[in-house]
SERO-4910 file (N, C-alpha, C, O; in steps of 0.05 Angstrom, whole numbers):
BEGIN
 pado doro    nc1    nc2    nc3   cac1   cac2   cac3    cc1    cc2    cc3    oc1    oc2    oc3
  Met    A    484   1474    474    482   1452    460    495   1456    443    498   1478    432
  Thr    A    513   1424    435    526   1417    413    510   1407    387    491   1392    391
  Val    A    514   1412    371    500   1403    352    517   1380    332    534   1389    316
  His    A    512   1351    334    531   1335    310    531   1335    296    508   1336    287
  Lys    A    553   1335    276    553   1334    244    558   1310    235    579   1299    241
  Ser    A    537   1298    218    543   1272    210    569   1269    188    573   1284    170
  Val    A    585   1241    196    609   1243    178    608   1225    159    598   1203    163
  Leu    A    621   1233    136    610   1218    114    586   1215    104    582   1194     92
  Leu    A    565   1232    106    540   1232    104    540   1220     66    534   1198     57
  Lys    A    548   1238     55    534   1236     24    549   1211     21    535   1195      8
  Glu    A    573   1200     28    583   1173     11    571   1155     31    577   1133     23
  Thr    A    554   1153     57    547   1135     65    522   1122     47    521   1100     38
  Val    A    500   1145     44    475   1143     35    481   1140      9    466   1123     -1
  Glu    A    502   1152    -10    505   1137    -43    508   1107    -38    493   1091    -50
  Ala    A    524   1100    -24    529   1067    -25    515   1050    -15    519   1026    -17
  Leu    A    489   1064      0    469   1043      4    447   1040    -29    427   1025    -32
  Asn    A    456   1055    -45    440   1054    -68    405   1057    -63    391   1041    -75
  Leu    A    395   1072    -48    372   1070    -42    356   1084    -66    367   1098    -83
  Lys    A    330   1079    -66    310   1100    -82    286   1090    -74    284   1068    -61
  Asn    A    262   1107    -81    237   1116    -77    231   1086    -70    240   1069    -86
  Gly    A    217   1078    -48    203   1048    -48    223   1030    -27    216   1008    -17
  Ser    A    247   1043    -22    266   1018    -15    255   1022     16    238   1038     23
  Ile    A    269   1002     32    264   1002     59    287   1000     75    301    980     70
  Ala    A    298   1020    101    316   1019    108    314   1020    135    297   1035    145
  Val    A    331   1004    153    336   1005    179    358   1025    191    379   1025    179
  Asp    A    356   1042    214    376   1054    220    377   1049    254    362   1062    269
  Ala    A    393   1033    264    394   1026    292    411   1044    311    412   1039    335
  Thr    A    421   1059    302    439   1079    319    424   1111    309    440   1128    302
  Leu    A    401   1116    309    391   1144    305    407   1170    310    417   1184    292
  Gly    A    409   1173    338    427   1192    343    407   1219    335    383   1222    336
  Gly    A    428   1234    326    418   1259    312    403   1261    286    392   1280    276
  Gly    A    406   1241    280    385   1230    251    394   1237    224    383   1231    203
  Gly    A    419   1253    226    430   1256    197    431   1239    175    422   1246    153
  His    A    441   1217    180    441   1202    160    414   1187    151    411   1175    130
  Ser    A    393   1189    171    368   1183    170    346   1204    149    327   1197    135
  Leu    A    355   1224    151    337   1246    140    350   1243    116    335   1245     97
  Glu    A    372   1239    110    382   1234     78    372   1216     66    364   1216     43
  Ile    A    369   1191     88    355   1163     79    329   1171     67    324   1168     43
  Leu    A    312   1182     86    285   1182     86    280   1204     57    264   1198     39
  Lys    A    293   1225     56    289   1241     32    297   1219      3    286   1224    -18
  Arg    A    311   1202      4    313   1183    -18    295   1160    -24    290   1152    -46
  Ile    A    285   1150      0    259   1136     -4    235   1143     -6    217   1129    -15
  Ser    A    233   1175      6    202   1180     -8    187   1177    -31    200   1171    -51
  Pro    A    162   1181    -33    147   1182    -12    135   1152    -10    115   1147      3
  Asp    A    149   1135    -24    141   1102    -24    150   1087     -3    136   1067      5
  Gly    A    175   1093      8    195   1082     16    186   1075     50    166   1086     58
  Lys    A    201   1060     66    201   1060     93    220   1061    109    239   1048     99
  Leu    A    226   1073    133    252   1080    144    242   1068    174    223   1077    186
  Ile    A    256   1050    184    249   1042    209    279   1049    226    300   1038    220
  Ala    A    276   1069    247    297   1080    254    297   1078    288    274   1081    296
  Phe    A    312   1074    305    311   1073    333    339   1080    347    360   1077    336
  Asp    A    335   1090    376    352   1096    391    349   1084    419    328   1074    428
  Gln    A    369   1085    431    362   1084    463    349   1099    473    327   1093    483
  Asp    A    359   1124    472    351   1147    479    327   1159    467    330   1169    445
  Glu    A    308   1157    476    272   1167    471    279   1196    465    260   1206    451
  Arg    A    297   1212    469    297   1242    465    309   1249    435    306   1270    422
  Ala    A    321   1229    429    336   1229    399    314   1219    385    312   1230    362
  Val    A    292   1198    392    278   1197    375    253   1215    371    241   1215    349
  Glu    A    245   1232    393    225   1250    388    232   1270    376    216   1282    362
  Ala    A    269   1282    379    277   1299    365    273   1295    332    265   1314    317
  Phe    A    279   1278    325    281   1269    295    256   1276    282    254   1288    261
  Arg    A    235   1267    297    208   1266    289    199   1293    282    188   1300    261
  Arg    A    206   1307    303    203   1336    296    217   1349    276    205   1363    259
  Arg    A    240   1346    275    257   1352    251    249   1346    227    258   1360    209
  Val    A    229   1323    219    222   1302    203    206   1319    193    211   1328    171
  Ser    A    177   1329    209    152   1344    207    156   1369    206    136   1383    205
  Glu    A    182   1382    206    190   1408    197    208   1413    176    218   1435    172
  Asp    A    215   1391    160    233   1392    138    224   1397    109    227   1377     94
  Ala    A    211   1421     96    206   1431     73    206   1406     56    185   1394     49
  Glu    A    238   1398     47    228   1380     29    215   1352     28    205   1341      9
  Leu    A    216   1347     49    201   1318     61    166   1329     61    147   1313     57
  Lys    A    163   1354     65    137   1359     63    116   1355     34     93   1349     33
  Lys    A    136   1363     13    126   1365    -19    118   1330    -17     97   1322    -27
  Asn    A    136   1313     -3    125   1287    -14     97   1282      4     84   1262      0
***
Protein backbone atom coordinates (compact mmCIF):
# COMPACT_ATOMS: atom_id res chain seq x y z
CA MET A 1 0.00 0.00 0.00
CA THR A 2 1.35 3.44 -0.89
CA VAL A 3 1.03 6.39 1.45
CA HIS A 4 -0.05 9.74 0.06
CA LYS A 5 1.93 12.75 1.27
CA SER A 6 0.01 16.01 1.23
CA VAL A 7 1.67 18.65 -0.95
CA LEU A 8 2.12 22.19 0.41
CA LEU A 9 0.27 21.16 3.55
CA LYS A 10 1.55 23.88 5.87
CA GLU A 11 1.25 26.67 3.30
CA THR A 12 -2.26 25.67 2.25
CA VAL A 13 -3.67 25.38 5.75
CA GLU A 14 -1.98 28.58 6.96
CA ALA A 15 -3.47 30.49 4.01
CA LEU A 16 -6.96 29.53 5.18
CA ASN A 17 -6.41 31.55 8.39
CA LEU A 18 -8.44 29.10 10.47
CA LYS A 19 -8.86 29.27 14.21
CA ASN A 20 -10.80 27.55 16.97
CA GLY A 21 -14.48 27.69 16.11
CA SER A 22 -14.06 28.02 12.33
CA ILE A 23 -16.12 25.96 9.90
CA ALA A 24 -14.29 24.29 7.01
CA VAL A 25 -15.29 22.10 4.07
CA ASP A 26 -13.02 19.60 2.32
CA ALA A 27 -14.71 18.23 -0.80
CA THR A 28 -11.72 16.04 -1.71
CA LEU A 29 -10.88 14.25 1.53
CA GLY A 30 -8.67 11.55 0.04
CA GLY A 31 -5.99 10.57 2.56
CA GLY A 32 -7.12 13.31 4.92
CA GLY A 33 -3.78 15.07 5.35
CA HIS A 34 -5.15 18.58 4.87
CA SER A 35 -8.35 17.82 6.77
CA LEU A 36 -6.45 16.49 9.77
CA GLU A 37 -4.40 19.70 10.01
CA ILE A 38 -7.54 21.80 9.52
CA LEU A 39 -9.30 19.89 12.27
CA LYS A 40 -6.40 20.48 14.65
CA ARG A 41 -6.63 24.25 14.05
CA ILE A 42 -10.41 24.57 14.42
CA SER A 43 -10.85 22.23 17.40
CA PRO A 44 -12.42 21.96 19.86
CA ASP A 45 -15.24 24.32 18.84
CA GLY A 46 -14.98 24.22 15.05
CA LYS A 47 -16.68 22.04 12.50
CA LEU A 48 -15.14 20.15 9.60
CA ILE A 49 -17.38 18.92 6.81
CA ALA A 50 -15.39 16.50 4.67
CA PHE A 51 -16.45 14.06 2.00
CA ASP A 52 -15.03 11.90 -0.73
CA GLN A 53 -16.56 9.72 -3.45
CA ASP A 54 -14.66 6.77 -1.97
CA GLU A 55 -16.36 5.69 1.26
CA ARG A 56 -13.18 3.82 2.24
CA ALA A 57 -11.35 7.14 2.37
CA VAL A 58 -14.01 8.56 4.68
CA GLU A 59 -13.87 5.55 6.99
CA ALA A 60 -10.06 5.60 7.04
CA PHE A 61 -10.13 9.28 8.00
CA ARG A 62 -12.58 8.61 10.83
CA ARG A 63 -10.21 5.99 12.22
CA ARG A 64 -7.23 8.29 11.80
CA VAL A 65 -8.97 11.08 13.73
CA SER A 66 -10.05 8.75 16.52
CA GLU A 67 -6.43 7.62 16.98
CA ASP A 68 -4.79 11.07 16.83
CA ALA A 69 -3.30 11.95 20.23
CA GLU A 70 -3.43 15.72 19.65
CA LEU A 71 -7.14 15.66 18.85
CA LYS A 72 -7.89 13.45 21.85
CA LYS A 73 -6.74 16.31 24.10
CA ASN A 74 -9.61 18.47 22.84
